[in-house]
C-alpha positions as CSV (number, residue, x, y, z in Angstrom):
1,M,-24.1,-7.3,15.4
2,L,-23.3,-5.3,12.3
3,T,-26.1,-2.9,13.1
4,C,-24.4,-2.1,16.4
5,L,-21.2,-1.3,14.7
6,R,-22.6,0.8,12.0
7,P,-22.4,4.1,14.0
8,L,-18.6,3.5,14.3
9,D,-18.1,3.2,10.6
10,H,-16.4,6.3,9.0
11,A,-16.7,6.1,5.2
12,P,-13.8,8.3,4.3
13,T,-11.5,6.2,6.5
14,A,-12.8,3.0,5.1
15,T,-12.1,4.3,1.6
16,C,-8.5,5.1,2.5
17,V,-8.0,1.8,4.1
18,L,-9.2,0.0,1.0
19,A,-6.6,1.9,-1.1
20,E,-3.8,1.1,1.4
21,R,-4.7,-2.6,1.5
22,A,-4.8,-2.7,-2.3
23,I,-1.1,-1.6,-2.5
24,L,-0.1,-4.1,0.2
25,Q,-2.0,-6.9,-1.4
26,T,-0.6,-6.3,-4.9
27,L,3.0,-6.1,-3.5
28,G,2.5,-9.0,-1.1
29,G,3.4,-6.8,1.8
30,D,3.3,-8.2,5.3
31,C,4.8,-7.4,8.7
32,Q,8.2,-8.5,7.6
33,V,8.5,-6.4,4.5
34,P,9.3,-2.6,4.5
35,V,6.3,-1.5,2.5
36,A,4.3,1.6,3.5
37,A,1.1,3.1,2.2
38,H,-0.8,6.3,3.3
39,A,-4.0,7.4,1.6
40,R,-6.0,10.5,2.0
41,L,-9.5,11.4,0.7
42,M,-10.4,14.9,-0.4
43,D,-13.5,15.7,-2.5
44,R,-13.8,12.1,-3.7
45,L,-10.2,12.0,-4.9
46,I,-7.9,9.6,-3.2
47,T,-4.2,10.5,-2.9
48,I,-2.1,7.5,-1.9
49,D,1.6,7.6,-1.2
50,G,3.6,4.4,-1.2
51,L,7.1,3.3,-0.3
52,V,9.2,0.1,-0.7
53,G,12.7,0.0,0.7
54,R,15.6,-2.1,1.7
55,V,15.8,-2.8,5.4
56,D,19.2,-1.0,5.6
57,G,17.8,2.0,3.8
58,T,20.2,1.9,0.9
59,E,17.4,1.9,-1.6
60,V,14.0,3.4,-1.1
61,L,11.3,3.7,-3.9
62,R,8.4,6.2,-3.4
63,G,5.4,6.9,-5.5
64,R,2.1,8.8,-5.4
65,I,-1.1,8.3,-7.3
66,Q,-4.5,9.9,-7.3
67,D,-7.8,8.2,-8.4
68,Q,-11.4,8.2,-7.4
69,D,-11.4,4.4,-6.9
70,P,-9.5,3.1,-3.9
71,H,-8.7,-0.3,-5.3
72,A,-7.5,1.2,-8.6
73,A,-5.4,3.8,-6.8
74,G,-3.6,1.2,-4.6
75,S,-3.1,-1.3,-7.4
76,A,-1.8,1.3,-9.8
77,L,0.6,2.6,-7.3
78,A,1.9,-0.9,-6.5
79,E,2.3,-1.5,-10.2
80,A,4.3,1.7,-10.6
81,L,6.5,0.8,-7.8
82,L,7.1,-2.7,-9.3
83,R,8.1,-1.1,-12.6
84,A,10.5,1.1,-10.7
85,G,12.3,-1.9,-9.1
86,A,10.2,-2.8,-6.0
87,G,9.9,-6.4,-7.2
88,R,13.7,-6.8,-7.1
89,I,13.8,-5.4,-3.6
90,L,11.0,-7.6,-2.3
91,Q,12.5,-10.7,-3.9
92,D,15.9,-10.0,-2.3
93,L,14.2,-9.4,1.1
94,R,12.3,-12.7,0.9
95,A,15.4,-14.6,-0.2
96,D,17.3,-13.2,2.7
97,A,14.5,-13.9,5.3
98,P,15.4,-16.5,7.9
99,G,13.6,-19.8,7.4
100,R,12.9,-19.3,3.7
């Protein structure tokens, strides 16, 4: 089965997706949390932009990191956003979520 899918694999896209997933995993992002990540790969260097914001838009934190390792790039960006206050935003959102 994997052999059949191999022609569909696009290594640069897979690398970018790894970086984007790393930021979401580190931040605990899901469909209910306003977290965004967008990675691009150029000449083996990954540039990833990330965002954490309040639902009403009153506070938005943004960051950008470059690295050659997709997991390191996403994790480092998430940590930078957490240091900038993303943890507080995410905690408030989860506390206000219905059913929690």
